[in-house]
C-alpha positions in Angstrom: 116.3 165.1 132.3 115.4 162.2 130.4 111.7 161.5 130.7 110.2 157.7 131.8 108.2 157.4 128.9 107.8 153.8 129.7 106.3 154.0 133.2 102.6 154.8 132.8 100.6 151.5 133.0 97.2 150.5 132.0 95.7 150.8 135.2 97.3 154.2 135.8 96.0 155.3 132.3 92.5 153.9 132.6 92.1 156.3 136.0 92.6 159.3 134.2 88.9 158.7 132.4 90.1 160.3 129.2 88.0 160.0 126.4 90.8 157.5 124.5 90.7 155.0 127.6 87.1 155.2 128.7 85.0 155.2 125.3 85.5 151.3 124.8 86.0 149.6 128.5 88.1 147.0 129.5 90.2 147.9 126.2 93.6 149.2 125.6 93.1 152.6 124.0 94.8 153.3 120.4 92.0 154.6 118.6 92.3 158.2 119.4 95.2 160.8 118.2 96.5 161.5 121.4 99.7 160.4 123.4 99.8 158.4 126.8 103.1 160.3 128.1 101.6 163.4 129.8 103.1 166.9 128.7 106.5 168.9 129.0 107.9 170.0 132.0 107.6 173.5 130.9 104.1 173.1 130.0 103.1 171.9 133.1 105.0 174.4 135.5 103.5 176.9 133.4 99.8 175.8 133.7 100.2 175.3 137.7 101.8 178.8 137.7 98.9 180.1 135.9 96.4 179.0 137.8 98.2 180.0 141.1 98.0 183.5 139.9 94.5 182.9 138.7 95.3 184.4 135.4 92.6 183.0 133.5 90.6 185.9 132.0 90.1 187.1 128.0 93.2 186.8 125.7 94.7 190.2 125.4 96.2 191.2 122.0 99.5 191.3 123.6 99.3 187.6 124.4 97.6 186.5 120.6 100.6 188.8 119.1 103.1 186.3 121.7 101.4 182.8 120.6 101.9 183.6 116.9 105.0 185.0 117.1 106.3 181.7 118.3 104.4 179.9 116.2 106.0 181.7 113.1 109.7 181.3 114.3 108.8 177.9 115.3 108.0 177.3 111.7 111.4 178.7 110.5 112.8 175.3 111.2 111.2 174.5 108.0 112.2 177.1 105.7 109.0 179.2 106.1 108.4 181.9 108.6 105.1 183.1 107.8 104.4 186.8 109.1 102.4 186.6 112.2 100.0 189.9 111.1 98.5 187.4 108.7 98.2 184.6 111.1 95.0 183.9 113.6 94.5 182.1 116.8 91.4 179.3 116.2 90.4 177.0 118.9 91.5 173.9 116.5 92.4 173.3 113.2 89.4 171.6 112.0 87.5 175.5 112.7 90.5 176.6 110.2 88.7 174.2 107.8 85.3 175.2 108.3 86.5 179.0 107.8 88.5 178.0 104.4 84.9 176.2 102.8 83.3 179.2 104.2 84.6 181.9 103.1 87.5 180.7 100.2 85.3 178.6 97.9 82.6 178.7 95.3 79.2 178.5 96.8 78.0 174.9 96.3 81.2 173.6 94.9 82.6 170.3 95.9 85.9 169.5 98.4 88.4 166.8 97.5 89.6 164.3 100.3 92.3 161.9 99.4 92.1 159.0 101.3 92.4 157.6 103.4 91.6 160.3 105.5 91.3 162.2 108.6 87.8 160.9 109.7 86.2 164.4 110.4 87.6 166.1 107.1 85.1 163.5 105.0 81.7 164.8 107.0 82.8 168.2 107.4 81.7 169.6 104.0 78.3 167.9 104.4 77.9 170.8 107.2 78.2 173.8 104.1 76.0 171.4 102.0 79.1 170.4 100.2 79.7 166.9 98.4 83.0 165.6 99.9 84.6 163.8 96.7 86.7 160.9 97.8 90.1 160.5 95.8 91.7 156.9 97.0 95.3 157.1 97.2 97.6 155.0 95.0 98.9 152.3 97.6 101.4 149.6 96.4 101.5 148.3 100.2 104.7 149.7 101.1 103.8 153.5 100.7 100.9 156.0 99.7 101.1 158.1 97.0 98.2 161.0 95.8 96.3 160.2 92.9 97.5 163.4 91.3 95.0 162.4 88.3 91.8 161.5 90.2 92.3 165.0 92.1 92.6 166.5 88.5 89.2 164.8 87.3 87.6 166.1 90.7 88.6 169.8 89.9 87.5 169.1 86.3 84.3 168.2 87.6 83.5 171.1 89.6 85.1 171.2 93.0 86.7 173.9 94.6 88.8 173.0 97.7 91.5 170.1 98.2 92.3 169.2 101.4 95.8 168.4 101.9 97.3 166.5 105.3 100.7 166.5 105.5 102.4 164.7 107.3 99.3 162.6 106.4 97.2 161.2 108.5 96.4 158.3 108.8 99.0 157.1 106.4 102.3 158.7 108.1 103.5 160.0 104.7 105.6 163.1 104.5 104.6 164.3 100.9 108.0 165.1 98.8 108.2 168.9 97.1 107.7 166.7 93.8 104.3 165.6 94.9 103.4 168.8 96.2 104.5 170.5 92.9 102.2 168.5 91.0 99.6 169.3 93.3 100.0 173.1 92.9 100.1 172.5 88.9 97.0 171.2 88.8 94.6 173.1 91.6 96.4 176.5 89.4 95.2 174.8 86.4 91.4 174.7 87.7 91.6 178.1 89.6 91.2 175.8 92.7 92.1 176.6 96.5 94.1 174.4 99.1 93.4 173.9 102.6 96.8 172.5 104.6 96.4 170.5 107.7 100.1 170.4 109.4 99.1 169.5 112.6 101.5 166.7 113.0 104.7 168.8 111.6 106.2 168.6 115.2 106.0 164.9 114.3 108.3 163.8 111.9 109.7 160.7 113.2 112.7 160.0 110.2 115.7 161.5 109.6 115.3 162.0 105.9 111.7 162.9 106.3 110.6 166.6 106.7 107.7 168.7 106.4 107.4 171.1 103.4 104.8 173.7 103.8 102.7 173.9 100.8 103.2 177.8 100.5 106.7 177.8 100.1 106.5 175.7 96.9 105.8 179.1 94.4 104.0 181.7 94.5 100.9 180.2 93.1 100.6 177.7 96.0 101.1 180.8 98.2 98.4 182.5 96.5 96.0 180.2 96.8 96.1 178.2 100.2 95.6 178.5 103.7 97.7 176.3 106.3 96.8 175.5 109.9 99.1 173.8 112.8 99.0 173.7 116.0 101.1 172.4 119.1 98.4 170.2 120.5 99.6 166.7 118.6 103.7 167.5 119.4 103.5 168.7 122.7 100.0 166.6 123.7 97.7 169.2 124.6 94.9 168.9 122.4 92.7 169.7 125.3 93.6 173.0 125.6 92.0 174.0 122.0 94.7 176.7 120.5 95.7 176.2 116.6 97.3 178.6 114.6 95.6 179.6 110.8 98.0 181.0 108.2 96.6 183.2 105.6 99.2 182.6 102.9 97.9 185.3 100.4 97.7 188.7 102.4 94.7 190.1 100.0 92.8 186.8 101.7 93.9 187.6 104.9 92.5 191.5 104.2 89.3 190.1 102.9 88.9 187.9 106.4 90.5 190.3 108.9 87.2 192.4 109.3 85.1 189.2 110.0 87.7 187.1 112.1 86.7 188.2 115.5 84.1 185.4 116.5 86.2 182.8 114.9 89.2 183.7 117.0 87.7 185.0 120.2 86.2 181.2 121.5 90.9 180.3 121.4 91.4 179.2 125.0 93.8 181.9 127.0 95.5 179.1 128.4 96.1 177.2 125.5 97.3 180.1 123.2 99.9 180.9 125.9 100.7 177.2 126.7 101.3 177.0 122.9 103.8 179.8 122.9 105.9 177.7 125.7 105.8 174.8 123.3 107.3 176.4 120.5 109.9 178.3 122.6 110.9 176.4 125.6 109.9 173.0 125.1 111.4 171.5 121.6 113.7 169.3 124.0 110.7 167.4 125.2 109.2 167.3 121.7 112.5 165.8 120.4 112.8 163.3 122.9 109.2 161.8 122.4 109.7 161.8 118.9 112.7 159.3 119.2 110.9 157.4 121.3 107.7 157.6 119.1 110.2 156.4 116.4 111.3 153.3 118.1 107.9 152.3 118.9 106.6 152.5 115.1 110.0 150.6 114.5 108.4 147.8 117.1 104.9 147.9 115.6 106.5 147.8 111.8 108.6 144.5 112.8 106.4 142.5 114.5 103.4 143.1 111.7 105.7 142.1 108.6 105.6 138.8 110.6 101.6 138.7 110.4 100.4 136.5 107.7 98.0 138.7 105.6 98.6 141.7 107.4 100.3 144.4 105.7 101.2 148.4 106.9 103.0 151.1 105.4 106.2 152.5 106.8 105.1 155.5 109.0 107.7 158.7 108.0 105.6 161.2 110.6 103.0 161.5 112.9 102.2 158.2 115.4 99.5 156.7 113.3 99.8 153.6 111.1 96.9 152.4 108.9 97.2 148.4 109.0 95.5 146.6 105.8 94.1 142.9 106.6 92.4 142.4 103.2 93.9 138.9 103.1 92.6 137.9 106.2 89.2 139.5 105.3 89.2 137.6 102.3 90.1 134.1 104.1 86.9 134.3 105.9 88.8 135.3 109.6 86.6 138.1 110.9 83.5 136.4 109.6 80.8 139.4 109.3 82.7 141.7 111.6 85.1 144.5 110.2 88.7 144.2 111.2 88.9 146.8 114.2 85.3 145.3 115.3 87.0 142.1 115.6 90.2 143.4 117.3 88.2 145.3 120.0 86.4 142.1 121.1 89.0 139.3 120.5 91.9 141.3 121.7 90.3 143.9 123.7 92.5 146.7 121.9 90.4 149.9 120.4 91.5 150.7 117.1 89.9 152.8 114.5 87.3 151.5 111.9 88.8 151.8 108.6 85.8 153.2 106.8 85.4 155.9 108.9 88.6 156.9 106.6 87.3 156.3 103.5 85.1 154.0 101.6 87.8 152.0 100.5 89.1 150.7 103.5 87.0 148.3 105.1 89.2 146.1 105.9 91.9 148.6 107.1 92.0 150.1 110.7 94.0 152.7 112.2 96.1 152.4 115.4 97.7 154.9 117.2 101.0 153.9 118.6 101.5 156.6 120.9 101.7 154.8 124.2 104.0 153.2 126.3 106.2 150.8 124.6 105.3 147.8 127.8 102.0 148.5 126.2 102.4 148.7 122.5 103.9 145.2 123.0 101.0 144.2 125.2 98.6 145.5 122.4 100.7 143.8 119.8 100.8 140.2 121.5 97.0 140.6 121.9 96.2 141.3 118.2 98.5 138.8 117.2 96.9 135.9 119.6 93.0 137.1 118.4 94.3 136.8 114.4 96.1 133.5 114.8 94.8 131.5 117.8 
């Protein structure tokens, strides 16, 4: 049965008191990466049944196995079915990144972050006393490409780890095999390591785009990488706190396994079980929401192309667009404010500050378009009015 993704209103969403809709009171929330469409009926019914049974105890080995097996089988749609025995449940993808830095990089070595980046990527290396080397992407206005030469220079300077986000938040790119092969060649040449964040693999929007798992590129890529995925984005359950960490190199799993318990233990019991429901029973909801998101994406891009002084690259995946306001900023339209601050204060629409995604993006802003189309339309109307009145 078709879902009515159009029906939630601003008043209804505000009444839910989520972070997205309460951090900036009186605004339309488009700054945080969660959807305003609720959850799949299968997930809802499962959670209700679990509450009625009162089965909220500690996670069993059987639960872990079922969740990881479901993850592996779901990933097979991308030509990759990792062994569940070399996977680990963790509370979130960022915890997998932390463990990769801590256990699979040289002490003190820097971490390479292609930018624009998911904001926490830029701060997590500092938790371990590591430098985050920002490598700005090559951007021509229509698309974003990894700067392979820049990544190589960072490895040559002593960096030990590359954080690879694919599909790429906030650009919306789905990296090609050729790009990933080039990355692999550089990493292998410098005996480096890759942490792959594939949390948006369940949000491919274009029919001619796909997620290519880094570990499938070749044996070298698998040998020097760890991947993390989750149902949190594609099925809108980030609050249930469960992700999956894939050890692509068997020897690295054997090294990590004896110390894995304190890492996996905080994973939510309900989240691990719900993830299996998402992967095994709720694909139809994900398919429907992706089609809706693609239409939202089309609406946003069609509107922005008419805005003088604003550019946005096409988003092949995710539900995030990275808007560029450089020309408007150069004309003085925002005064001393950033585009995101101007839009929040003048249009009452909350976006993410571009600088949080990298030092080169002061005149950009990140917009999450996973909201009912009537709200997206109002959001775009508000921004357009504020920019050009």
